[in-house]
Wavefront OBJ file of the C-alpha trace (Angstrom):
o trace
v 44.766 39.331 -11.015
v 41.990 40.703 -9.541
v 39.544 39.546 -12.250
v 40.940 36.020 -12.385
v 40.610 35.433 -8.894
v 37.280 36.959 -9.355
v 36.384 34.619 -12.164
v 37.902 31.530 -10.585
v 35.805 31.665 -7.621
v 32.579 32.572 -9.396
v 33.673 29.398 -11.234
v 34.194 27.260 -7.999
v 30.485 28.441 -6.757
v 28.916 27.607 -10.102
v 30.147 24.564 -10.376
v 29.772 23.563 -6.643
v 25.727 25.032 -6.847
v 25.886 22.188 -9.956
v 26.756 19.522 -7.487
v 24.504 20.229 -5.013
v 21.669 19.917 -7.628
v 23.169 16.510 -8.796
v 23.570 16.041 -4.948
v 19.888 16.484 -4.473
v 18.573 15.123 -7.629
v 20.484 11.865 -6.648
v 18.876 11.538 -3.586
v 14.988 11.998 -4.697
v 16.246 8.887 -7.377
v 17.520 7.010 -4.617
v 14.304 7.509 -2.894
v 12.349 6.724 -5.916
v 14.336 3.643 -6.785
v 13.525 2.308 -2.804
v 10.027 3.143 -3.371
v 9.913 0.844 -6.622
v 11.532 -2.187 -5.071
v 9.537 -2.064 -1.798
v 6.743 -1.596 -4.136
v 8.155 -4.708 -6.240
v 8.773 -6.842 -3.100
v 4.650 -6.041 -2.019
v 3.745 -7.514 -5.415
v 6.331 -10.392 -5.289
v 4.186 -11.280 -1.553
v 0.772 -10.491 -2.805
v 1.632 -12.774 -5.695
v 3.213 -15.393 -3.075
v -0.235 -15.129 -1.152
v -2.614 -15.400 -3.653
v -0.736 -18.388 -4.887
v -0.837 -20.190 -1.731
v -4.417 -19.219 -1.946
v -5.187 -21.031 -4.798
v -3.236 -24.070 -3.565
v -5.137 -24.026 -0.518
v -8.375 -24.122 -2.442
v -6.676 -26.436 -5.144
v -6.648 -28.784 -1.922
v -9.765 -28.686 -0.368
v -11.470 -28.782 -4.039
v -9.542 -31.834 -4.223
v -10.523 -32.975 -0.504
v -14.302 -32.528 -0.676
v -14.845 -33.592 -4.203
v -13.249 -37.354 -3.434
v -14.821 -37.185 -0.436
v -18.451 -36.844 -1.822
v -20.232 -40.143 -1.820
v -23.378 -39.412 -3.426
v -24.427 -37.129 -6.272
v -26.412 -34.303 -4.032
v -23.474 -34.294 -1.835
v -20.744 -33.887 -4.672
v -23.713 -31.281 -5.763
v -23.400 -29.397 -2.384
v -19.686 -29.459 -2.134
v -19.613 -27.917 -5.762
v -21.954 -25.101 -4.839
v -19.652 -24.702 -1.733
v -16.610 -24.120 -3.531
v -17.790 -22.310 -6.028
v -19.513 -19.625 -3.340
v -16.016 -19.582 -2.043
v -14.231 -18.876 -5.043
v -16.911 -15.832 -6.051
v -16.473 -14.333 -2.746
v -12.859 -14.379 -3.611
v -12.570 -12.929 -6.937
v -15.335 -10.297 -5.602
v -12.908 -9.586 -2.992
v -10.383 -9.026 -5.264
v -12.032 -6.945 -8.030
v -12.727 -4.750 -4.854
v -9.357 -4.338 -4.032
v -8.688 -3.897 -7.876
v -11.334 -0.785 -8.288
v -10.393 0.485 -4.928
v -6.418 1.279 -5.998
v -7.604 2.481 -9.352
v -9.872 4.866 -6.851
v -6.912 5.985 -4.822
v -4.726 6.687 -7.973
v -7.452 8.800 -9.317
v -8.304 10.995 -5.725
v -4.784 11.769 -5.664
v -1.907 10.469 -7.215
v 0.693 12.655 -5.025
v -1.219 11.325 -1.937
v 1.070 8.476 -0.830
v 4.547 11.062 -1.965
v 2.900 13.574 0.918
v 2.657 10.890 3.107
v 6.190 9.793 2.652
v 7.294 13.531 2.642
v 5.994 14.362 5.288
v 5.629 11.380 7.260
v 8.385 9.450 6.522
v 8.497 6.996 9.103
v 5.358 5.346 8.267
v 5.233 2.209 6.373
v 3.754 1.551 2.610
v 1.034 -0.429 4.563
v 0.197 2.110 6.773
v 0.723 4.740 3.922
v -2.279 2.232 2.371
v -4.494 2.324 5.220
v -4.448 6.325 5.356
v -5.105 6.316 1.582
v -8.186 3.773 2.829
v -8.961 5.893 5.678
v -9.269 9.194 2.893
v -12.166 7.069 1.384
v -13.950 6.815 4.659
v -13.595 3.091 5.090
v -14.665 1.609 7.650
v -12.501 -0.605 9.879
v -14.557 -3.410 8.352
v -13.961 -2.305 5.323
v -10.439 -2.266 5.381
v -10.518 -5.534 7.371
v -11.845 -6.784 3.886
v -10.002 -5.186 1.775
v -6.409 -5.611 3.439
v -7.027 -9.099 3.974
v -6.378 -8.746 8.234
v -8.437 -8.569 11.371
v -10.009 -5.711 12.563
v -7.505 -6.036 15.491
v -4.410 -5.261 13.116
v -6.641 -2.770 11.604
v -6.874 -0.984 14.798
v -3.255 -1.401 15.825
v -2.311 0.269 12.535
v -4.652 3.007 13.499
v -2.643 3.388 16.528
v 0.423 3.359 15.033
v -0.206 5.806 12.472
v -1.638 8.425 15.462
v 1.430 7.987 16.850
v 3.949 8.475 13.900
v 2.240 11.157 12.560
v 1.708 12.328 15.909
v -2.033 13.567 15.847
v -3.648 14.364 19.213
v -6.478 11.655 20.527
v -9.110 14.644 20.491
v -8.528 15.064 16.413
v -10.332 12.334 14.659
v -7.728 10.408 12.360
v -9.665 10.474 9.064
v -10.044 14.066 9.139
v -6.956 14.601 9.733
v -5.998 12.544 6.826
v -8.671 14.158 4.322
v -7.191 17.418 5.250
v -3.604 16.899 4.312
v -4.064 17.172 0.615
l 1 2 3 4 5 6 7 8 9 10 11 12 13 14 15 16 17 18 19 20 21 22 23 24 25 26 27 28 29 30 31 32 33 34 35 36 37 38 39 40 41 42 43 44 45 46 47 48 49 50 51 52 53 54 55 56 57 58 59 60 61 62 63 64 65 66 67 68 69 70 71 72 73 74 75 76 77 78 79 80 81 82 83 84 85 86 87 88 89 90 91 92 93 94 95 96 97 98 99 100 101 102 103 104 105 106 107 108 109 110 111 112 113 114 115 116 117 118 119 120 121 122 123 124 125 126 127 128 129 130 131 132 133 134 135 136 137 138 139 140 141 142 143 144 145 146 147 148 149 150 151 152 153 154 155 156 157 158 159 160 161 162 163 164 165 166 167 168 169 170 171 172 173 174 175 176 177 178
């Protein structure tokens, strides 16, 4: 009887251990699914913003070209619009290059941030990644297409959520996380 009880207890403990492993794996998978959903939402928002920009740009193109009264004015309008479009393309190329650089430098950096500081939003983690590359406020402002006040505000929120004392430099703290 003792052997049977011992076997049953051992079997129960083994199954309970497997249940805990499966529950932990389920939590990890749920977190990964949520991260992917957030990423898709961000991509959709980014595409919507790009579409809105292109529609606005097309409207400007129509207005400026149709409003031009002579050839010189038309040429000047087209040159201005071409320069604006080139600036937008250059900005998007820089952003794509930075995203590759962020991914190349530390694939696991975002995961570490999420694990250690779960209160950080995706945008705040992106700013942390950009700070890790030693980008200035102005560069982050251009890459993220936001105002300098927005970047400064996000830096304050990051500092508060990460509980970083004011005497410690934010960039240095983030670079030492890896």
